[in-house]
Residue frames relative to the residue before (quaternion, step in Angstrom):
aa qw qx qy qz dx dy dz
M 1.0000 0.0000 0.0000 0.0000 0.00 0.00 0.00
S 0.2492 -0.7598 0.5814 0.1501 3.57 -0.75 1.00
I 0.2226 -0.7748 0.5824 0.1048 3.54 -0.97 0.91
R 0.3298 -0.7609 0.5287 0.1810 3.55 -0.74 1.05
Q 0.3301 -0.7392 0.5619 0.1701 3.53 -1.25 0.56
A 0.0513 0.8087 -0.5814 0.0736 3.57 -0.81 0.99
A 0.1215 -0.7386 0.6588 0.0756 3.52 -1.19 0.76
V 0.0235 -0.8369 0.5431 -0.0645 3.56 -0.55 1.19
D 0.1248 -0.7559 0.6414 0.0412 3.53 -0.80 1.14
I 0.1560 -0.7941 0.5835 0.0681 3.57 -0.41 1.24
G 0.0706 -0.8379 0.5412 0.0039 3.54 0.23 1.28
N 0.6132 -0.5590 0.4044 0.3847 3.55 -1.21 0.40
D 0.7032 0.4321 -0.2641 0.4991 3.58 1.16 -0.57
A 0.8006 -0.0978 0.1091 0.5810 3.57 0.98 -0.84
L 0.4231 -0.6344 0.5736 0.2991 3.51 -1.33 0.36
K 0.0621 -0.7753 0.6284 0.0140 3.54 -0.94 0.98
A 0.0374 0.8244 -0.5605 0.0696 3.59 -0.74 1.01
Y 0.1748 -0.7072 0.6708 0.1396 3.48 -1.36 0.55
V 0.0519 -0.7977 0.6008 0.0014 3.56 -0.92 0.94
Q 0.8577 0.0292 -0.0561 0.5102 3.56 -0.88 1.01
G 0.8109 -0.1371 0.0619 0.5655 3.59 1.06 0.64
L 0.5654 -0.6284 0.4292 0.3183 3.54 -1.28 0.37
D 0.6058 0.5385 -0.3688 0.4550 3.57 1.26 0.30
Q 0.6772 0.4326 -0.2901 0.5197 3.59 1.27 0.04
E 0.0352 -0.8375 0.5431 -0.0486 3.55 -0.22 1.32
I 0.0881 -0.7381 0.6638 0.0831 3.53 -1.27 0.59
Y 0.0096 -0.7920 0.6093 -0.0372 3.57 -0.80 1.05
I 0.0738 0.7958 -0.5927 0.0997 3.58 -0.65 1.14
P 0.4338 -0.6848 0.5115 0.2852 3.65 -0.65 1.01
N 0.4264 -0.7239 0.4877 0.2372 3.57 -0.93 0.94
V 0.3911 0.6598 -0.5279 0.3646 3.52 0.35 1.35
I 0.0221 0.7835 -0.6209 0.0030 3.58 -0.95 0.84
A 0.0824 -0.7635 0.6366 0.0712 3.55 -1.28 0.41
E 0.3556 -0.7105 0.5613 0.2315 3.57 -0.84 0.93
I 0.0610 0.7983 -0.5920 0.0919 3.57 -0.68 1.13
G 0.6595 -0.5236 0.3726 0.3899 3.55 -1.29 0.00
P 0.7006 -0.4891 0.3276 0.4033 3.59 -1.31 0.06
S 0.7578 0.2204 -0.1742 0.5890 3.60 1.25 -0.16
R 0.1167 -0.7794 0.6108 0.0764 3.55 -1.23 0.40
D 0.4940 -0.6618 0.4803 0.2957 3.55 -1.11 0.68
I 0.0675 0.7915 -0.6043 0.0615 3.58 -0.86 0.96
V 0.3845 -0.6786 0.5735 0.2505 3.53 -1.19 0.63
E 0.7514 -0.1478 0.0883 0.6371 3.55 1.06 -0.84
F 0.6171 -0.5724 0.3935 0.3698 3.54 -1.18 0.56
E 0.5555 -0.5605 0.4944 0.3645 3.53 -1.28 0.48
K 0.6075 -0.6000 0.3830 0.3525 3.58 -1.16 0.51
R 0.7914 0.1953 -0.0984 0.5708 3.60 1.10 -0.62
P 0.5955 -0.5595 0.4246 0.3899 3.61 -1.12 0.52
L 0.6482 0.5425 -0.3272 0.4224 3.61 0.99 -0.83
D 0.6667 0.4855 -0.3111 0.4722 3.60 1.18 -0.38
G 0.7792 0.2807 -0.1582 0.5376 3.59 1.24 -0.18
L 0.1899 0.8132 -0.5287 0.1520 3.58 0.96 0.83
H 0.0924 0.7690 -0.6142 0.1511 3.54 -0.45 1.32
V 0.0945 0.8507 -0.4955 0.1481 3.56 -0.14 1.30
E 0.2203 -0.6892 0.6635 0.1907 3.47 -1.36 0.43
I 0.0960 -0.8091 0.5796 0.0158 3.57 -0.76 1.04
I 0.0709 -0.7598 0.6461 0.0163 3.52 -0.94 1.01
S 0.2443 0.7882 -0.5128 0.2368 3.58 -0.34 1.23
G 0.4636 -0.6724 0.5122 0.2659 3.51 -1.07 0.82
A 0.5812 0.5813 -0.3733 0.4300 3.59 1.27 -0.20
L 0.6350 0.5001 -0.3303 0.4874 3.60 1.28 -0.23
K 0.5283 -0.6299 0.4638 0.3302 3.57 -0.98 0.81
S 0.7049 0.4565 -0.2490 0.4824 3.55 1.03 -0.84
G 0.4699 -0.6925 0.4294 0.3393 3.57 1.24 -0.36
R 0.7867 -0.1281 0.0999 0.5956 3.56 1.05 -0.74
G 0.1052 0.7863 -0.6060 0.0586 3.54 -1.26 0.36
I 0.3085 -0.7138 0.5930 0.2091 3.54 -1.30 0.36
Y 0.0220 -0.8467 0.5257 -0.0791 3.55 -0.62 1.17
A 0.2867 -0.6120 0.6913 0.2556 3.45 -1.44 0.38
V 0.1211 -0.8185 0.5615 0.0122 3.58 -0.86 0.97
G 0.8450 0.2005 -0.1424 0.4748 3.56 -1.10 0.77
N 0.8548 -0.0473 0.0458 0.5148 3.57 -0.94 -0.90
L 0.6375 0.5300 -0.3319 0.4500 3.58 0.98 -0.80
A 0.6666 0.5090 -0.3037 0.4520 3.59 0.91 -0.88
G 0.5939 0.6063 -0.3545 0.3924 3.56 1.12 -0.68
G 0.6700 0.5114 -0.2995 0.4470 3.58 1.17 -0.47
Y 0.6151 0.5429 -0.3497 0.4523 3.59 1.27 -0.13
A 0.5040 -0.6765 0.4499 0.2930 3.57 -0.89 0.93
H 0.7429 0.3981 -0.2215 0.4904 3.60 1.08 -0.66
N 0.2934 0.7808 -0.5122 0.2046 3.60 1.09 0.56
D 0.3330 -0.7388 0.5593 0.1743 3.53 -1.30 0.48
E 0.0445 -0.7361 0.6745 0.0337 3.52 -1.05 0.91
L 0.6212 -0.5703 0.3745 0.3856 3.57 -1.09 0.63
T 0.2299 -0.7701 0.5841 0.1134 3.56 -1.12 0.75
T 0.7095 -0.4754 0.3138 0.4148 3.56 -1.30 0.20
V 0.6553 0.4867 -0.3341 0.4712 3.61 1.15 -0.33
S 0.5263 0.6436 -0.4058 0.3797 3.60 1.26 -0.11
E 0.1204 -0.7448 0.6503 0.0884 3.54 -1.10 0.77
K 0.5087 -0.6875 0.4232 0.2990 3.55 -0.72 1.07
S 0.6898 0.4982 -0.2844 0.4417 3.56 0.99 -0.82
E 0.7464 0.4117 -0.2090 0.4793 3.60 1.17 -0.49
A 0.6676 0.5452 -0.3120 0.3995 3.59 0.97 -0.82
D 0.5456 -0.6188 0.4650 0.3211 3.56 -1.25 0.52
Q 0.6080 0.6259 -0.3631 0.3266 3.57 0.98 -0.84
P 0.6541 0.4922 -0.3464 0.4580 3.67 0.84 -0.75
V 0.6313 0.5274 -0.3330 0.4609 3.59 1.06 -0.71
V 0.6264 0.5283 -0.3291 0.4693 3.58 0.99 -0.85
M 0.6648 0.5046 -0.3046 0.4589 3.59 0.90 -0.93
L 0.6778 0.5105 -0.2899 0.4426 3.58 0.84 -1.02
L 0.7041 0.4641 -0.2767 0.4608 3.59 0.77 -1.01
T 0.6272 0.5330 -0.3387 0.4559 3.58 1.03 -0.74
A 0.6644 0.5166 -0.3074 0.4441 3.59 0.90 -0.94
L 0.6978 0.4574 -0.2816 0.4740 3.59 0.87 -0.90
A 0.6333 0.5172 -0.3351 0.4681 3.60 1.03 -0.70
Y 0.6005 0.5484 -0.3428 0.4702 3.57 1.10 -0.73
D 0.6522 0.5055 -0.3099 0.4723 3.59 0.92 -0.91
A 0.6855 0.4929 -0.2889 0.4513 3.58 0.85 -0.98
A 0.6454 0.5417 -0.3221 0.4316 3.58 0.98 -0.85
L 0.6977 0.4495 -0.2681 0.4891 3.58 1.09 -0.68
A 0.7738 0.4197 -0.1869 0.4360 3.57 0.99 -0.83
L 0.7867 0.3393 -0.1514 0.4930 3.60 1.05 -0.69
N 0.4424 -0.6759 0.5267 0.2644 3.53 -1.26 0.51
D 0.4427 -0.6915 0.5017 0.2723 3.54 -1.15 0.60
K 0.1810 -0.7329 0.6405 0.1405 3.53 -1.36 0.32
D 0.8202 -0.0612 -0.0324 0.5678 3.55 -0.52 1.23
G 0.7395 -0.4533 0.2220 0.4454 3.55 0.98 0.91
I 0.7124 0.3936 -0.2478 0.5255 3.60 1.26 0.01
I 0.2702 -0.7359 0.6010 0.1554 3.55 -1.00 0.89
E 0.1761 -0.7704 0.6073 0.0816 3.57 -0.68 1.12
A 0.0331 0.8167 -0.5712 0.0745 3.58 -0.63 1.12
T 0.0789 -0.7856 0.6135 0.0134 3.55 -0.85 1.03
Y 0.1276 -0.8231 0.5532 0.0115 3.57 -0.91 0.96
Y 0.2717 -0.6001 0.7112 0.2454 3.41 -1.47 0.42
L 0.0730 -0.8290 0.5544 -0.0092 3.58 -0.58 1.15
S 0.0701 -0.7485 0.6578 0.0473 3.52 -1.10 0.85
T 0.1299 0.7811 -0.5942 0.1409 3.56 -0.65 1.14
G 0.2404 -0.8031 0.5274 0.1380 3.63 -1.12 -0.31
L 0.2892 -0.7211 0.6033 0.1802 3.49 -1.42 0.16
P 0.6152 -0.5366 0.4117 0.4051 3.60 -1.20 0.38
L 0.6658 -0.5180 0.3724 0.3869 3.53 -1.24 0.55
S 0.6557 0.5386 -0.3210 0.4207 3.58 0.90 -0.91
E 0.6908 0.4487 -0.2816 0.4921 3.60 1.01 -0.74
A 0.6162 0.5458 -0.3434 0.4523 3.59 1.06 -0.70
K 0.6431 0.5319 -0.3234 0.4460 3.59 1.02 -0.81
R 0.7104 0.4217 -0.2567 0.5016 3.59 1.17 -0.49
G 0.6018 -0.6346 0.3350 0.3505 3.58 1.20 0.50
K 0.3843 0.7625 -0.4551 0.2526 3.58 1.18 0.43
R 0.5107 0.6692 -0.4307 0.3253 3.61 1.16 -0.34
K 0.6557 0.5294 -0.3127 0.4383 3.57 0.96 -0.87
T 0.6918 0.4700 -0.2867 0.4672 3.58 0.90 -0.88
F 0.6290 0.5256 -0.3399 0.4612 3.60 1.05 -0.70
K 0.6299 0.5262 -0.3226 0.4715 3.58 1.02 -0.82
A 0.6704 0.5031 -0.3040 0.4527 3.58 0.87 -0.94
K 0.6203 0.5608 -0.3431 0.4277 3.58 1.00 -0.83
L 0.7119 0.4338 -0.2534 0.4907 3.58 1.00 -0.78
K 0.7491 0.4495 -0.2346 0.4263 3.56 0.77 -1.05
E 0.7613 0.4188 -0.2072 0.4495 3.57 0.97 -0.80
N 0.6665 0.4572 -0.3114 0.4997 3.60 1.26 0.08
T 0.4162 -0.6577 0.5541 0.2952 3.54 -1.30 0.30
H 0.1384 -0.8027 0.5796 0.0249 3.56 -1.06 0.80
E 0.0007 -0.7884 0.6149 -0.0174 3.57 -0.86 0.96
V 0.0920 -0.7866 0.6103 0.0164 3.56 -0.88 1.02
R 0.0925 -0.7903 0.6054 0.0190 3.56 -0.74 1.12
F 0.2885 -0.7593 0.5593 0.1653 3.55 -0.67 1.10
K 0.2691 -0.7774 0.5550 0.1231 3.53 -0.76 1.10
T 0.8160 -0.1275 0.1208 0.5508 3.62 -0.53 -1.15
T 0.2900 0.7427 -0.5307 0.2876 3.54 0.37 1.34
P 0.4984 -0.6698 0.4469 0.3214 3.64 -0.79 0.88
E 0.8421 0.2029 -0.1951 0.4601 3.56 -1.17 0.85
I 0.8302 0.1996 -0.0860 0.5134 3.60 0.79 -0.92
G 0.3355 0.7493 -0.5036 0.2692 3.61 1.24 0.25
G 0.7624 0.3326 -0.2688 0.4858 3.57 -0.93 0.92
K 0.5881 0.5764 -0.3821 0.4194 3.60 1.19 -0.30
V 0.1977 -0.7647 0.6069 0.0880 3.53 -1.14 0.79
V 0.0846 -0.8092 0.5814 0.0009 3.57 -0.78 1.06
K 0.1505 -0.7525 0.6351 0.0888 3.55 -0.92 0.96
L 0.1702 -0.8206 0.5442 0.0397 3.54 -0.64 1.19
N 0.0005 0.7599 -0.6500 0.0050 3.52 -1.10 0.85
F 0.2678 -0.7595 0.5731 0.1516 3.55 -1.22 0.53
E 0.3406 -0.7340 0.5571 0.1868 3.54 -0.70 1.13
E 0.7713 -0.1084 0.0802 0.6221 3.57 1.09 -0.78
V 0.1379 -0.7678 0.6218 0.0696 3.55 -1.18 0.67
L 0.1361 -0.7655 0.6259 0.0609 3.56 -0.70 1.13
V 0.0951 -0.7904 0.6044 0.0308 3.58 -0.71 1.08
N 0.1335 -0.8313 0.5393 0.0144 3.54 -0.23 1.34
I 0.4844 -0.6112 0.5231 0.3438 3.56 -1.36 -0.04
E 0.5191 -0.7161 0.3658 0.2897 3.56 -0.48 1.24
G 0.7387 0.4345 -0.2601 0.4448 3.60 0.56 -1.11
H 0.6357 0.5610 -0.3264 0.4178 3.56 1.00 -0.85
V 0.6894 0.5121 -0.3050 0.4116 3.58 0.86 -0.93
A 0.5168 0.6487 -0.4244 0.3633 3.60 1.17 -0.40
L 0.6355 0.5305 -0.3382 0.4477 3.60 1.01 -0.73
I 0.5907 0.5614 -0.3624 0.4524 3.57 1.12 -0.64
D 0.6750 0.4752 -0.3021 0.4768 3.58 0.94 -0.83
L 0.6569 0.5256 -0.3151 0.4393 3.57 0.99 -0.79
T 0.7764 0.3671 -0.1765 0.4810 3.59 1.07 -0.66
T 0.7336 0.3417 -0.2497 0.5317 3.63 1.22 0.17
N 0.4174 -0.6601 0.5646 0.2671 3.53 -1.23 0.61
E 0.7153 -0.4551 0.3042 0.4344 3.56 -1.27 0.14
D 0.6956 0.4482 -0.2775 0.4881 3.60 1.13 -0.57
G 0.6188 -0.5806 0.3293 0.4142 3.57 1.29 0.13
S 0.5151 0.6363 -0.4275 0.3834 3.61 1.23 -0.15
V 0.5808 -0.6349 0.4036 0.3108 3.55 -1.20 0.64
R 0.0302 0.7456 -0.6657 -0.0035 3.54 -1.17 0.72
N 0.7985 0.2186 -0.1949 0.5260 3.60 -1.22 0.36
E 0.0404 0.8672 -0.4954 0.0322 3.54 1.02 0.90
E 0.5877 0.6007 -0.3802 0.3862 3.61 1.06 -0.64
L 0.6045 0.5772 -0.3558 0.4181 3.60 1.15 -0.58
T 0.6395 0.5278 -0.3256 0.4543 3.57 1.21 -0.46
R 0.7058 0.4256 -0.2571 0.5046 3.58 1.28 -0.10
M 0.7180 0.3705 -0.2586 0.5294 3.59 1.15 0.48
T 0.5151 -0.6008 0.5028 0.3477 3.54 -1.31 0.27
V 0.0971 -0.8216 0.5612 -0.0249 3.54 -0.71 1.17
L 0.2429 -0.7318 0.6169 0.1580 3.54 -1.14 0.72
I 0.1209 -0.7679 0.6271 0.0502 3.56 -0.78 1.10
N 0.0970 -0.8050 0.5852 0.0068 3.55 -0.44 1.25
D 0.0852 -0.8270 0.5556 -0.0123 3.57 -0.17 1.33
I 0.1122 -0.8265 0.5515 0.0124 3.55 -0.18 1.35
G 0.0783 -0.8272 0.5564 -0.0039 3.53 -0.37 1.25
G 0.7256 -0.4203 0.3170 0.4431 3.51 -1.28 -0.33
L 0.8183 0.2340 -0.0836 0.5184 3.56 0.97 -0.87
S 0.7990 0.0957 -0.0428 0.5921 3.57 1.19 -0.36
T 0.2487 -0.7365 0.6065 0.1669 3.52 -1.35 0.24
D 0.1877 -0.7678 0.6050 0.0960 3.54 -0.91 0.98
A 0.1121 -0.7672 0.6292 0.0540 3.54 -0.89 0.98
A 0.0320 -0.8254 0.5623 -0.0384 3.55 -0.03 1.34
I 0.1710 -0.7688 0.6113 0.0776 3.56 -0.72 1.12
I 0.0627 -0.8197 0.5687 -0.0281 3.56 -0.54 1.21
H 0.3293 -0.7833 0.5027 0.1591 3.56 -0.65 1.18
E 0.7565 -0.4228 0.2687 0.4204 3.53 -1.36 0.23
D 0.7045 0.4571 -0.2704 0.4708 3.60 1.07 -0.70
G 0.6075 -0.6027 0.3382 0.3915 3.58 1.27 0.20
T 0.5529 0.6150 -0.3990 0.3961 3.59 1.26 -0.01
V 0.4480 -0.6629 0.5317 0.2777 3.53 -1.20 0.64
D 0.4262 -0.6742 0.5388 0.2711 3.58 -0.99 0.83
N 0.2846 -0.8109 0.4911 0.1424 3.56 -0.20 1.31
I 0.6672 0.5119 -0.3077 0.4451 3.58 1.11 -0.59
Y 0.8301 0.2767 -0.1134 0.4707 3.56 0.70 -1.07
S 0.4863 0.5924 -0.4702 0.4376 3.60 1.22 -0.05
D 0.0429 0.8202 -0.5594 0.1115 3.53 -0.71 1.06
G 0.1404 -0.7729 0.6071 0.1195 3.50 -1.28 -0.27
I 0.2599 -0.7438 0.5886 0.1811 3.52 -1.30 0.12
K 0.4647 -0.6492 0.5245 0.2957 3.52 -1.22 0.58
E 0.4770 0.6099 -0.4701 0.4237 3.51 0.78 1.15
G 0.1452 0.7547 -0.6288 0.1184 3.53 -0.97 0.93
V 0.6897 -0.5290 0.3113 0.3842 3.55 -1.25 0.12
S 0.5291 0.6882 -0.4072 0.2839 3.62 1.10 -0.54
P 0.6786 0.4694 -0.3275 0.4603 3.68 0.76 -0.84
Y 0.6484 0.5098 -0.3143 0.4700 3.58 1.12 -0.65
L 0.6009 0.5216 -0.3522 0.4928 3.57 1.14 -0.58
D 0.6236 0.5313 -0.3325 0.4672 3.57 1.05 -0.77
E 0.6421 0.5220 -0.3206 0.4609 3.57 1.01 -0.82
I 0.6341 0.5178 -0.3313 0.4691 3.58 1.00 -0.82
M 0.6571 0.5180 -0.3154 0.4477 3.59 0.90 -0.90
E 0.6559 0.5114 -0.3098 0.4608 3.58 0.97 -0.87
R 0.6798 0.4902 -0.2945 0.4591 3.58 0.94 -0.87
V 0.6305 0.5232 -0.3368 0.4639 3.57 1.01 -0.77
Q 0.6654 0.4934 -0.3129 0.4647 3.57 0.93 -0.83
H 0.6760 0.4972 -0.2924 0.4587 3.58 0.99 -0.85
E 0.7676 0.4038 -0.2002 0.4557 3.58 0.85 -0.99
I 0.7827 0.2933 -0.1533 0.5272 3.58 1.08 -0.70
G 0.4601 -0.6720 0.4542 0.3611 3.54 1.06 -0.80
Y 0.5653 0.6058 -0.3785 0.4126 3.57 1.29 -0.27
R 0.1733 -0.8004 0.5687 0.0765 3.58 -0.92 0.93
F 0.2819 -0.7304 0.6011 0.1605 3.55 -0.77 1.09
L 0.4570 -0.6959 0.4827 0.2719 3.58 -0.98 0.83
N 0.7963 -0.0895 0.0891 0.5916 3.59 1.06 -0.69
R 0.7077 -0.4673 0.3240 0.4193 3.56 -1.31 0.21
Q 0.6158 0.5704 -0.3533 0.4130 3.56 0.98 -0.82
Q 0.6381 0.5283 -0.3239 0.4570 3.57 0.99 -0.80
L 0.6477 0.5065 -0.3125 0.4757 3.57 1.03 -0.78
V 0.6379 0.5311 -0.3287 0.4505 3.60 0.93 -0.89
E 0.6377 0.5297 -0.3286 0.4526 3.59 1.00 -0.80
V 0.6429 0.5025 -0.3197 0.4815 3.61 1.09 -0.68
I 0.6761 0.5014 -0.2970 0.4509 3.60 0.92 -0.89
T 0.7899 0.3155 -0.1448 0.5056 3.58 0.98 -0.85
S 0.2288 0.8190 -0.5047 0.1491 3.61 1.21 0.31
V 0.4604 -0.6859 0.4910 0.2767 3.58 -0.95 0.91
N 0.6265 0.4800 -0.3203 0.5240 3.56 1.28 -0.40
K 0.3532 -0.7868 0.4628 0.2051 3.58 -0.18 1.27
E 0.6332 0.5437 -0.3365 0.4361 3.59 1.07 -0.67
E 0.7300 0.3979 -0.2288 0.5063 3.59 1.16 -0.56
R 0.4565 0.6855 -0.4541 0.3399 3.59 1.28 -0.01
N 0.8393 0.0597 -0.1029 0.5305 3.57 -0.91 1.01
V 0.5589 0.5617 -0.3971 0.4631 3.56 1.09 0.82
V 0.0715 -0.7668 0.6352 0.0582 3.57 -1.08 0.79
W 0.2864 -0.7247 0.5996 0.1826 3.54 -1.22 0.58
F 0.0353 0.8059 -0.5848 0.0852 3.56 -0.66 1.15
R 0.8395 -0.0829 -0.0126 0.5368 3.53 -0.65 1.22
G 0.7412 -0.4484 0.2101 0.4533 3.53 0.95 1.00
K 0.6702 0.4697 -0.3015 0.4893 3.58 1.26 0.06
R 0.4221 -0.7131 0.5182 0.2118 3.52 -1.18 0.74
F 0.0222 -0.8029 0.5953 -0.0219 3.58 -0.79 1.04
S 0.3019 -0.7284 0.5861 0.1866 3.57 -0.96 0.87
I 0.1596 -0.7809 0.5971 0.0906 3.56 -0.96 0.90
Q 0.2649 0.8179 -0.4778 0.1803 3.58 1.32 0.27
S 0.6835 0.4969 -0.3068 0.4380 3.60 0.80 -0.95
I 0.6419 0.5055 -0.3258 0.4757 3.59 1.02 -0.76
V 0.6515 0.5215 -0.3136 0.4530 3.58 0.90 -0.96
D 0.6745 0.4994 -0.3015 0.4525 3.60 0.85 -0.96
E 0.6739 0.5196 -0.3000 0.4311 3.57 0.86 -0.98
V 0.7144 0.4462 -0.2555 0.4746 3.58 0.98 -0.84
L 0.7183 0.4678 -0.2809 0.4315 3.60 0.75 -0.96
V 0.5874 0.5589 -0.3930 0.4338 3.61 1.10 -0.47
K 0.5874 0.5766 -0.3719 0.4292 3.61 1.15 -0.50
I 0.6987 0.4293 -0.2790 0.4997 3.59 0.86 -0.89
A 0.5878 0.5671 -0.3748 0.4388 3.61 1.09 -0.59
R 0.6412 0.5165 -0.3263 0.4643 3.61 1.01 -0.77
E 0.6425 0.5102 -0.3254 0.4701 3.59 1.01 -0.78
E 0.6464 0.5091 -0.3179 0.4712 3.59 0.99 -0.81
Y 0.6531 0.5168 -0.3204 0.4514 3.57 0.99 -0.78
K 0.5920 0.5573 -0.3594 0.4580 3.59 1.10 -0.64
L 0.6526 0.5074 -0.3112 0.4688 3.59 1.00 -0.83
I 0.6341 0.5235 -0.3260 0.4665 3.58 0.98 -0.83
R 0.6665 0.4976 -0.2973 0.4689 3.58 0.90 -0.94
S 0.6414 0.5309 -0.3210 0.4513 3.58 0.97 -0.88
S 0.6467 0.5174 -0.3217 0.4589 3.59 0.96 -0.85
W 0.6805 0.4808 -0.2947 0.4679 3.59 0.92 -0.86
N 0.6242 0.5328 -0.3415 0.4581 3.59 1.08 -0.66
K 0.6810 0.4840 -0.2845 0.4700 3.59 1.02 -0.81
V 0.7902 0.1168 -0.0388 0.6004 3.58 1.01 -0.85
P 0.1823 -0.8401 0.5019 0.0954 3.61 0.22 1.27
G 0.6209 0.5856 -0.3332 0.4007 3.58 1.21 -0.43
I 0.3937 0.6991 -0.4981 0.3287 3.59 1.23 0.08
R 0.2955 -0.7901 0.5149 0.1529 3.57 -0.78 1.03
V 0.8064 -0.0295 0.0751 0.5858 3.58 0.98 -0.83
S 0.1969 -0.7709 0.5932 0.1222 3.57 -1.17 0.56
Y 0.2050 -0.7619 0.6057 0.1032 3.54 -0.91 1.02
Q 0.2173 -0.7461 0.6171 0.1236 3.56 -0.94 0.95
I 0.0365 0.8099 -0.5806 0.0754 3.57 -0.61 1.15
G 0.6103 0.5595 -0.4179 0.3740 3.55 -1.31 0.01
G 0.6776 -0.5173 0.3466 0.3913 3.53 -1.24 0.48
G 0.6293 0.5559 -0.3354 0.4271 3.58 1.07 -0.69
S 0.6036 0.5780 -0.3642 0.4111 3.58 1.10 -0.63
L 0.5974 0.5649 -0.3597 0.4410 3.59 1.11 -0.61
L 0.6961 0.4784 -0.2684 0.4632 3.56 0.93 -0.95
L 0.7700 0.4068 -0.1904 0.4532 3.57 0.96 -0.88
K 0.3956 0.7589 -0.4620 0.2327 3.61 1.21 -0.22
P 0.7173 0.4374 -0.3119 0.4436 3.69 0.60 -0.90
Y 0.6592 0.5079 -0.3089 0.4605 3.58 1.07 -0.71
L 0.6589 0.4946 -0.3106 0.4741 3.60 0.96 -0.83
E 0.6449 0.5200 -0.3285 0.4536 3.59 0.97 -0.81
K 0.6625 0.5007 -0.3132 0.4608 3.58 0.96 -0.80
I 0.6481 0.5022 -0.3194 0.4752 3.60 0.94 -0.86
N 0.6634 0.5184 -0.3022 0.4471 3.59 0.92 -0.93
E 0.6313 0.5356 -0.3181 0.4620 3.56 1.07 -0.78
Q 0.7029 0.4602 -0.2556 0.4784 3.58 1.04 -0.79
E 0.7758 0.3533 -0.1720 0.4937 3.59 1.13 -0.63
E 0.8905 -0.0034 -0.0001 0.4549 3.61 -0.53 -1.12
G 0.2950 -0.7762 0.5114 0.2212 3.62 1.07 -0.55
Y 0.1749 0.8063 -0.5416 0.1610 3.59 0.98 0.82
P 0.4983 -0.6172 0.4993 0.3485 3.61 -1.20 0.42
L 0.0430 0.8051 -0.5846 0.0906 3.56 0.08 1.31
R 0.0971 -0.7831 0.6126 0.0454 3.53 -0.99 0.89
F 0.1695 -0.7670 0.6131 0.0843 3.54 -1.12 0.76
V 0.3510 -0.7278 0.5467 0.2195 3.56 -0.96 0.82
G 0.6611 -0.5241 0.3643 0.3944 3.58 -1.26 0.30
T 0.7297 -0.4532 0.2949 0.4186 3.53 -1.30 0.34
K 0.7098 0.4461 -0.2779 0.4690 3.60 0.72 -1.00
D 0.6504 0.5243 -0.3228 0.4448 3.57 0.95 -0.85
S 0.6508 0.5258 -0.3343 0.4339 3.58 0.89 -0.85
I 0.6938 0.4621 -0.2681 0.4828 3.57 1.11 -0.67
W 0.8169 0.3309 -0.1225 0.4562 3.57 0.85 -1.00
M 0.5120 0.7014 -0.4236 0.2578 3.62 1.12 -0.38
I 0.6246 0.5306 -0.3616 0.4445 3.63 1.02 -0.64
A 0.6614 0.4886 -0.3074 0.4788 3.60 0.89 -0.91
R 0.6429 0.5242 -0.3239 0.4549 3.58 1.00 -0.82
A 0.6491 0.5026 -0.3182 0.4741 3.59 0.99 -0.79
Y 0.6091 0.5435 -0.3510 0.4587 3.59 1.02 -0.74
Y 0.6719 0.4925 -0.3120 0.4567 3.59 0.94 -0.86
K 0.6292 0.5277 -0.3364 0.4610 3.59 0.99 -0.76
L 0.6584 0.5004 -0.3066 0.4713 3.59 0.99 -0.82
L 0.6216 0.5297 -0.3356 0.4694 3.57 1.07 -0.72
A 0.6352 0.5297 -0.3262 0.4578 3.59 1.00 -0.82
V 0.6423 0.5121 -0.3173 0.4738 3.59 1.00 -0.84
Y 0.6467 0.5253 -0.3154 0.4543 3.58 0.95 -0.91
L 0.6976 0.4758 -0.2805 0.4563 3.58 0.85 -0.98
Q 0.6121 0.5360 -0.3487 0.4653 3.58 1.07 -0.67
Y 0.6567 0.5002 -0.3011 0.4773 3.56 0.97 -0.90
K 0.6486 0.5286 -0.3118 0.4502 3.58 0.95 -0.90
N 0.6705 0.4932 -0.2943 0.4696 3.58 0.94 -0.90
E 0.6316 0.5209 -0.3337 0.4673 3.57 1.05 -0.73
Q 0.6455 0.5189 -0.3207 0.4595 3.58 1.01 -0.77
V 0.6489 0.5105 -0.3133 0.4693 3.57 1.01 -0.85
A 0.6536 0.5142 -0.3082 0.4620 3.57 0.98 -0.88
A 0.6502 0.5178 -0.3125 0.4598 3.58 0.98 -0.85
A 0.6619 0.5097 -0.3037 0.4582 3.58 0.99 -0.82
A 0.6736 0.5036 -0.2943 0.4539 3.59 1.12 -0.63
E 0.5744 0.6132 -0.3824 0.3845 3.59 1.18 -0.36
């Protein structure tokens, strides 16, 4: 039996995964909608990822089973669900739905069925926010995945509709999200060292997510400061919701989900950035976006200042996560006016993928160690 390897970052905005190497990516917006066993279509979507329609039967779900539209497909439903500030990744059903769907999608494309069922076993590397890890949630999250059976049935999905995948986990590594970012910053894809100077200083990793922010203080020896590493129940998602509500109220334009709004705010076409088209007319939402996002930027800056006040020896702070992309201009302006801390921002792709990439690197280290132990025992 061959066991597949997967690293999955279940972000508040999207699930990002690497499977069988760092050249195979899966990206699914973190949106689900409970729907029926069939859906009306004129023609199939062009890709399976655009039409994920699944039934999931799993002991890891509170409900035990459900039928969902996932990702891009769910974004088109008015009653879709995105994670809220009361959601905990280790407790909510939605992260489990996202994770199982992503792995079943991989298995459905890569593996053959036997008697109509695809059996897929994974070594999984994933993680939880610092705040949940500090409360001992990693063990329970691991058990929820490893000790239950999971079945994913693809319904009306292009290419893989009708396929049934049974998922098992040989091992589940549950890492700490903010901490692993330093691993990615200091290692290349082959595991060799880069940015070696970061391994000789105290670093603050500020991971700005959709619903929370983790401020992980990592000392020169690579250990996390258990006392002063902290976080806040603040992220960009509620502020994106506020922008969407204001745009609908003031202009009449309705965003289907947060991801659609983020695409408008970060558009590579500068002329279309912060612009919506409504009934054939062009409207700028720049003033609304600026007014709302500067509020969350101030809250994030308070956390950065608090971390530096508690541990003055911090040499540099990296801002990562999808929220850092949105808040970079606002944080830089506030920092310029106030403390002038050495804040660093990673590139667009890195801010989105670095956690998943670090999970995969850690999985590779684990498997290498495991294989060495097996080889030693056989001698």
